[in-house]
C-alpha positions in Angstrom: 36.1 19.2 -25.4 32.7 20.7 -26.3 32.0 21.5 -29.9 31.9 25.2 -29.4 35.4 25.4 -27.9 36.8 23.0 -30.5 35.3 24.7 -33.5 36.1 28.2 -32.3 39.8 27.5 -31.8 40.2 25.7 -35.1 38.2 28.2 -37.1 40.2 31.1 -35.8 43.4 29.3 -36.7 42.5 28.9 -40.3 40.7 32.1 -41.4 43.6 33.7 -43.2 45.2 30.9 -45.0 44.2 31.5 -48.6 44.3 35.3 -48.4 47.2 37.7 -48.8 45.3 40.4 -46.9 47.2 42.8 -48.9 46.6 44.5 -52.2 49.8 44.7 -54.2 51.4 42.2 -56.6 55.0 41.5 -55.6 57.6 41.2 -58.3 61.2 40.0 -58.6 62.2 42.9 -60.9 63.9 44.9 -58.1 65.0 42.0 -55.9 68.7 42.3 -56.4 69.6 44.6 -53.6 66.8 44.0 -51.2 67.5 43.8 -47.5 65.7 41.5 -45.0 63.0 44.0 -44.1 62.2 44.8 -47.8 62.0 41.1 -48.6 59.5 40.4 -45.8 57.5 43.5 -46.7 57.2 42.1 -50.3 56.3 38.6 -49.0 53.6 40.0 -46.7 52.2 42.0 -49.7 51.7 39.0 -52.0 48.2 39.3 -53.5 45.7 36.5 -52.5 42.5 37.9 -54.0 39.7 40.1 -52.7 37.4 37.2 -51.8 37.3 33.5 -52.2 35.3 30.3 -51.6 37.3 27.1 -51.0 37.3 23.7 -49.3 39.8 22.9 -46.6 40.7 19.3 -45.7 42.8 18.6 -42.6 44.4 15.2 -42.2 46.1 14.3 -39.0 48.9 11.7 -38.9 50.9 10.2 -36.0 53.9 7.9 -35.9 53.0 4.3 -35.5 49.6 4.7 -37.2 48.5 1.3 -38.5 48.0 0.7 -42.2 44.3 0.6 -43.0 43.4 2.5 -39.9 40.6 5.1 -40.6 42.0 8.5 -41.5 41.6 11.3 -39.0 40.4 14.3 -40.9 38.2 17.3 -40.9 36.6 19.1 -43.8 35.3 22.6 -44.0 34.0 25.0 -46.7 35.4 28.5 -46.2 34.1 31.8 -47.4 36.3 34.9 -47.1 36.4 38.6 -48.1 39.1 41.1 -47.4 38.7 44.8 -47.0 41.3 47.3 -48.2 39.9 50.2 -46.2 37.4 50.9 -43.4 37.1 49.2 -40.0 37.3 45.6 -41.1 40.3 43.6 -42.2 38.3 40.6 -43.2 35.1 38.7 -42.9 34.9 34.9 -42.8 32.4 32.1 -42.7 33.3 28.4 -42.3 30.9 25.4 -42.6 31.9 22.0 -41.3 31.2 19.2 -43.7 33.0 16.2 -42.1 32.7 14.2 -39.9 29.0 13.7 -40.4 28.1 14.1 -36.7 29.1 17.8 -36.8 27.9 18.6 -40.3 26.1 21.9 -40.5 28.0 23.6 -37.6 29.0 27.1 -38.9 31.3 29.8 -37.8 31.4 33.5 -38.8 34.0 36.1 -37.8 34.3 39.8 -38.5 38.0 40.8 -38.0 38.8 44.4 -37.4 41.9 46.3 -38.4 44.6 46.0 -35.6 43.7 47.8 -32.4 45.0 46.9 -28.9 41.6 47.2 -27.2 39.2 46.1 -29.9 38.1 42.4 -30.1 36.9 40.8 -33.2 33.3 39.6 -33.4 32.5 35.9 -33.8 29.4 33.7 -33.9 28.8 30.0 -33.9 25.7 28.2 -35.4 24.8 24.9 -33.8 22.2 23.1 -35.9 21.0 20.7 -33.2 20.0 23.8 -31.1 18.9 25.8 -34.2 20.7 28.7 -32.5 23.4 31.2 -33.4 25.6 32.1 -30.4 27.8 35.2 -30.2 31.2 34.1 -28.8 32.7 36.0 -25.9 36.3 37.2 -25.7 38.8 37.7 -23.0 42.4 39.0 -23.3 44.1 40.7 -26.2 43.1 40.1 -29.8 44.0 36.7 -31.1 45.5 35.6 -27.8 43.3 32.5 -27.4 45.0 29.3 -26.3 44.9 26.6 -28.9 42.7 23.7 -27.7 42.5 21.7 -30.9 45.1 19.1 -29.8 45.7 17.0 -32.9 46.6 19.9 -35.2 50.2 20.9 -36.0 48.9 23.9 -37.9 47.8 26.4 -35.2 46.4 29.9 -35.3 49.9 31.5 -34.9 51.2 29.3 -37.7 48.5 30.1 -40.3 47.9 33.8 -39.7 50.4 36.1 -41.4 52.4 38.2 -39.0 52.9 41.9 -39.8 56.6 42.5 -40.6 56.8 45.3 -38.0 56.2 42.7 -35.2 59.6 41.1 -35.8 63.2 41.9 -36.4 64.5 40.4 -39.7 68.0 39.2 -40.7 69.0 37.8 -44.1 71.2 34.9 -43.1 71.8 33.4 -46.5 70.4 32.0 -49.7 69.5 28.4 -50.5 67.6 26.3 -53.0 64.4 24.4 -52.2 64.2 22.0 -55.1 64.9 24.2 -58.2 63.7 27.4 -56.5 66.3 30.0 -55.3 65.3 31.3 -51.9 66.3 34.0 -49.4 66.7 32.6 -45.9 65.4 35.1 -43.4 65.6 34.8 -39.6 62.8 36.5 -37.6 63.0 37.3 -33.9 59.7 38.6 -32.3 60.1 42.1 -30.9 59.7 42.4 -27.1 56.2 43.4 -26.0 54.7 42.8 -29.4 50.9 43.3 -29.5 50.1 39.7 -30.5 50.8 36.7 -28.3 53.4 34.4 -30.0 54.8 31.1 -28.8 58.1 31.0 -30.7 61.5 32.4 -29.9 62.7 32.4 -33.6 61.4 31.6 -37.0 63.6 30.9 -40.1 61.8 31.4 -43.4 62.7 30.3 -47.0 61.3 33.0 -49.3 61.3 32.4 -53.0 63.4 35.0 -54.9 61.1 35.1 -58.0 57.8 35.9 -56.3 58.5 36.2 -52.5 56.3 33.3 -51.5 57.3 31.6 -48.2 58.0 27.9 -49.0 59.3 26.7 -45.7 59.3 27.9 -42.1 61.2 26.4 -39.2 59.9 27.3 -35.8 62.1 27.4 -32.7 61.2 27.3 -29.0 61.8 30.3 -26.8 65.1 30.2 -25.1 65.1 29.6 -21.3 68.5 31.2 -20.6 71.1 33.5 -22.1 73.3 30.6 -23.4 70.5 28.2 -24.3 69.6 27.8 -27.9 65.9 27.2 -28.6 65.1 23.8 -30.1 63.6 23.3 -33.6 60.1 22.2 -32.7 58.1 22.5 -36.0 58.6 22.7 -39.7 56.0 24.0 -42.1 56.2 23.6 -45.9 53.8 25.2 -48.4 52.8 24.5 -52.0 51.3 27.5 -53.7 48.9 27.8 -56.7 48.3 30.8 -58.9 44.8 31.6 -59.9 44.7 34.6 -62.2 47.0 37.1 -60.5 46.3 35.7 -57.0 48.5 33.3 -55.1 46.7 30.8 -52.7 47.8 27.8 -50.7 47.3 24.5 -52.3 48.9 22.3 -49.6 50.4 23.1 -46.2 52.2 20.5 -44.1 53.0 21.0 -40.4 55.5 18.5 -38.9 56.3 18.4 -35.2 60.0 17.8 -35.1 59.8 16.4 -31.5 56.9 14.0 -31.8 56.7 13.3 -35.5 53.0 14.2 -35.6 52.0 15.7 -38.9 49.0 17.8 -40.1 48.3 18.0 -43.9 46.0 20.8 -45.1 44.8 20.6 -48.7 42.9 23.6 -50.2 40.6 22.6 -53.1 37.6 23.9 -55.1 39.1 27.4 -54.9 37.2 30.2 -56.5 38.8 33.7 -56.3 37.1 37.1 -56.7 33.6 35.8 -56.9 32.0 39.1 -55.9 31.0 38.5 -52.3 29.3 41.4 -50.5 28.7 42.4 -46.9 25.2 40.7 -47.3 26.9 37.4 -47.9 28.0 37.3 -44.3 25.0 36.9 -42.1 23.4 34.7 -39.4 20.8 33.7 -42.0 23.6 32.4 -44.3 25.2 30.5 -41.4 21.9 28.6 -41.0 21.5 27.9 -44.8 25.0 26.6 -45.2 27.5 26.9 -48.1 24.7 26.7 -50.7 23.2 29.9 -49.2 26.3 32.0 -49.9 25.6 34.6 -52.6 
């Protein structure tokens, strides 16, 4: 796969992972009588900061990997800013740091508020060509096919879905470790705007702060009486910085193959005061040290 396709697919799949694109702080004060829809609205509204700079490390593991075999991994620095109003939902830049042969490749995306006919704007900087290329789009927003084969954390796993895209059912309560959780079943609504590959998702949402701690993804059913198989499990460890919640570690486990992707988020700086001028083609060329 050429570097442009590979980087584009993977960048788009990771842009929203340390943001709660939403501006309110959820609380457990009034959680006693919440229904499934209210729980998911509060989970979606968890505050993740107004902007951030962080390092993302992806490690890919497969069953049968030999001890001492070199680790398969990718490292990026990510810069992100959300917008509470206006035409943009978020702006993102990502700089590849590892492996060395792709160091300096950069991605920038301007993501608009949801609109069925409006595509986001994306650019890629290739240092060997000293050129910034604007990426073309086809199909509906965020409907690209994933081409980054080793990853078990894909675009549709990492990007938060708006609650109105699914129907929600509270199917029980359960503990994860010492944490009391709501167990919510989500079924995608027919003809939803965004492409989605799962027939059902079951989420464990912490009762105290409405953070999703575990998500089980099921395949789409092929017939009326056929139950979709559990195909992937995603678990998340969260970290609080000030009043913002961000991902510290995310693990995606393929339940059919045993393949695993581990994402670690480190060097996290929240609310650093990024401006529109921080996101430019000039900054793409300068790298993470050029971010102001």
